[in-house]
C-alpha positions, 0 to 999 in steps of 0.5 A: 504513516511512518516507516518506523514499525517497531519501538526502536525505530519509533524512538529513533524517529522521534529523536531525529524529528526533534533534532531536525526542528532544533538544528535546522528550523525552516526560518533559519533554512530560509536565510541560507537558501542562497548558500544551499543552492551552490553547495555551501552549508553552515558548518554547524548544521552538518557538524551537528548531524555528524555529531549525532552519528546520523551520517554513519548509521548504515556504515560498517562497524569497521569504519565507525558505523552502526550497520543499521541497514536500509530500513532504519536509515530510511526512517531517518531520511523520512524524518529529516525530509518531513522537517525539510532538513537542508543540504546534502544528507540524501545524496551523501548517505546514498553515495556512502551506501553504494560505496559499501556495496563494492567488493574492493576499492572503497576503503579510503572512500568509506573512511572519508564518509565516516569522517563526515565528508559530503557526497553525491552520485552521478550517472546517465547514459551520457557518461561513457567509459572506454578501456585504455592500456592504462585503465579507463578514460571517461567522457560525456555529460552526466544527468543532473545530480542532487548535492553534486555542487559542494560534494567532497566525494563523488561516486560515478556510474559510467556506461562502458563503450561496446558493452551496453549491459556493463557499468564502471563504478569509480569515485572522485574527490572535489579536488580532482576537478580540472580541465578533464572533469568539471562540475557545473552548478545549475539552478535547483528546483529544490531550494534547500540543496544544490544540483548540477552535472559533471562534464568529462573530457577523456578523464583518466580514471585512477586505477585505485579509484575503481570500485569493483563488484558493485551489486547493480540490483542492490545499488538501484534498491538503495538509491530508490528506497532512500529517495522514496523515504524522502517522499514519504516525509513530504507526504506526511508533512503535507497531509498533517499541515493541510488537516491542521489548517482546514480544522481551524480555517473558517468560511460561512461561519464554520471550519472548512474541514467540515465541508465534505469536498474538503474532507474527501481531498484530505482523506485521499491525501491520507490514503496516498500517504499510506500507500507511499509509505507501504511502497517505500517500506516494501523496498526497504525490507528488500535489502536482504532479499534476492536480486530478482526480489530487489529489482521488483521492489525497486521498480514498484517503489519508483513507480508508486512512491516517487511521483506521489510527493508532488501530487501530495504537496500540490493537494496541500497547497490547494487546501491551504488556498492562496496562502499556500501559493505564497513565497512566505508559506513553507508548502512550496518548499516541500512541493519543490523538493517532491518535484525534484525527487519525482523523476530524478531517477527515471520517469514513470514510463521507464519504471512501468516498462522495467516492472512490466519486463521484470514481472514476466520472470519473477513475482514479488514475495510478500511472505513474512515467514520461513520454512522453519516458522511454527514447525510443530504447527506445520506438522499438525496441519500437514497431517490433517491436510494429507488426510483431507487430500485422500478424501473425495472432493465432493463439494457442490459448487454454487451457480453464482458468487456463493461458496461451495456447499459441504462435503467430507473434505470440508467437514474434516477441515472444519473439525480441525479448525482449518476453515477459519483458523483465525477464529477463536477456539473451538471454532478455529485455532485462534491463529495469529498472522504468522500461524495463518501464513503457515497454514496457507503455505501448507494448503498451497504446498498440497495444491488444496484451496482454502475454503471460502465462507463468502458472506459467512466470513462477515457473519460468523465473527459477529455471531461469535462476538455478540451471539448467544451460546445457542446461536453460536452452536446453531450456526457457526459449525454448520457454516464452517462445514458449508452446510449453511450459506448466508446473505446480508440484508442491510441496504435498502432503496432509500438507505444505502450508504446511509444505512442507519436510515433504513425503513424496514420495520420489525413489529413485536408479536408473541414469541418474536417479530414481524418484519416488513420492508424491501432490501436490495443489492443482496449478494448470494440471496438466491442461494442463501439459507440464512440472512443477517438483517437490520430492521427498525424496532423502535421508530421513536428512537434516534436512527442509530438507536432503534435498530435490531440485528436479526437472523432470518431463515430464507425459506420463511414464508413472506421472503421473496427473492428477485434477482437483479440483472447487472450491466454485465448481463449477469444476475449477481445481486438481488432484491429481497421483499419481506412481507410480514416475515416472522422471526422468533425471539431467539433469532435476535442477536444481542438485544433489541436496539443493539443492531447498529453496534453489532452491524459495525462488527459485520461492516468492519469484516466486510471492509477488511475482506474488500481490501485484500490483495487479489484484484478482481478487476484489472489484475496483472494476470489479465494484463499478462494474458493480453500481452501474451495474446498480442491482441492489443492496439499499439506496441508491445511497449504499451502493453508492457507498461500497462502490465507494469503499472497494474502490477505496481498497484497490486504490489502496493495493496499487498504491501499495505496488507503485509504492514497491517498483518505485521502490526497485528503480529507485533501488537502495534496495530491501531485498535481503530478499525477505521484503518480498514477504510483506507485499505478498502478505498485504495483497493477500489481505486487501484482496481479502477485504474488497473481495469481502465488501463487494460481497456485503454490498449485494447483498441477497436476490440473493446467493442467486442463482447465477452468471452471473445474479449474479456477486458471491457467486460472486466471494466463493466463489472467494476462498480461491484467493487466500487460500491461493495462494503460502502462506497469510496465516498462513504469510506472517505467520510470515515477516514476524514472524521474518525482518523483525521479528526475533522468535524462532522 
């Protein structure tokens, strides 16, 4: 869950966490709440922080800083927040970071920040600057600003009269307070730091205090990313605290963490923490990106991360029960901090509108390679793809979900290892994340689609890992060429989520097995050539132990495929009846009884594919189509906000996937594949929210059917995503028990 992604950042995070625990334990912070509320802080706390150089990590070396960048500073902010470090650290590093963005006028200010002076940033539409012959005067009342009371240096962003798009940046000293500039202290929700607003009455801005050339996109990015980093700290503390408590708190003679409802709430907290971390990390990495990219990353972090902390802390309190609602427990202090951050920089509606407008002209770039990456591979792959492009496009499309069949293009790609380049040689190129990204770029550059394997994409890794050499030779190449289409015969009417409880029986006979039973929810079965099938070969063994993994030819006598019509009116699933179906011994993968162990490989690949970036439901593409058509109820602003929210959901999924890819690239990925369940759960939840949002603004046209109005149809097809690869509830069980370590 940490923002730290490499060894150096992880070491820094551990060091900062230890420092915070030692320097500002919460028991000590509680004793000083009355001082923190008015901007007074024990000198030893701030001095200790400055002695560690934590206030200047991001400042230029010319001023004594380490030039660490936004991503590293965010790690520090996260760890201090997880410890509820008191005082004006966030407001100070935000102010000093914004000062570094000025092209001129900030030298004295940066010297002061490097020396350890505290800071704050004030803004708001109520602060208006007017040009005078001598320079500028400012009048009005600012929005509430964290850390303002007690701040020794204050950055001000003022609107300019007569020029709505322009801003005036300047700075003040606490000593400048007079009748024309006053700081008014307010009662803070966050008890560990001050809050207040500034009032200006024709305040004359000294010319040498004006900050010229502050990059607006970068300023917005730093502000939101650092605030979001504080939220990630709250999210992490909340889930850790809740899980620790429910693991030991007993009711009815057992830990409440063994109750499924409690497990699911804790698992959803873990999912929220991962999503918040990914959104914040994506904003932090945008420091070196273009202004358009920064604006997109800022808006998605503001929309995804900033509100999450308050929900997370409240869920923590609900799991703690009455004890969490007491003044004495620390949970309310974290909740208060999260609440103060949730809308300090704008409301969710405002950020949804911003992201919706911004995504009309730009798209977030989640690539992690450059045109120079793997240049030799680019040349090799490019030559193959150029040759492929010259061949006839003779693939035969399927009528349903199944991938297209064969063709000379597909055969050439398979021979070059480019159908599934991540597979080991000789089936693929053993391509890692960077190589896969390069290959995908080369396909896209030529307007070629990468081949789809459908369910074969879950099957082949299983055969490659567990199958015999003869099975690999028989099935892998043919599937890659598109000659073989697969389906999966796992679920049964009485064994869906409880897959190990299946009842399809396999009886040993000479030369093989006879299978009898019923399977259901089988995608592509009506078009498939082969199926993977779990059947019970030892009814006396424990249910996970008596299963065997079979490969079945779908034209074998006794296989009866019956399409199932869904809510959408389309036949996409099937039920399959097996009546004394003979399966030879050489079509058993591994050994009899190994079925469950092997199925875990298949299910892991299924859940990974179910957690990819593209939305099948509620996509931003569909939201943009609705916006362009003007075929919505309500106002354009309503539609823009839906587009913004749905885009943020897609971006959050993309950020999670990118972090996962980079973890594999850097060798830091968790070997526990249960992490796929986190991504699968969020992918399903996000699509549910997005599809529902679309239908909410269609109005009376929601009563019309497809294709005249596709938005309700989009929602009607949603259950396939919610069920596919295991229901959300089953994935939450996996997260709770295998990741959080809660008792079964």
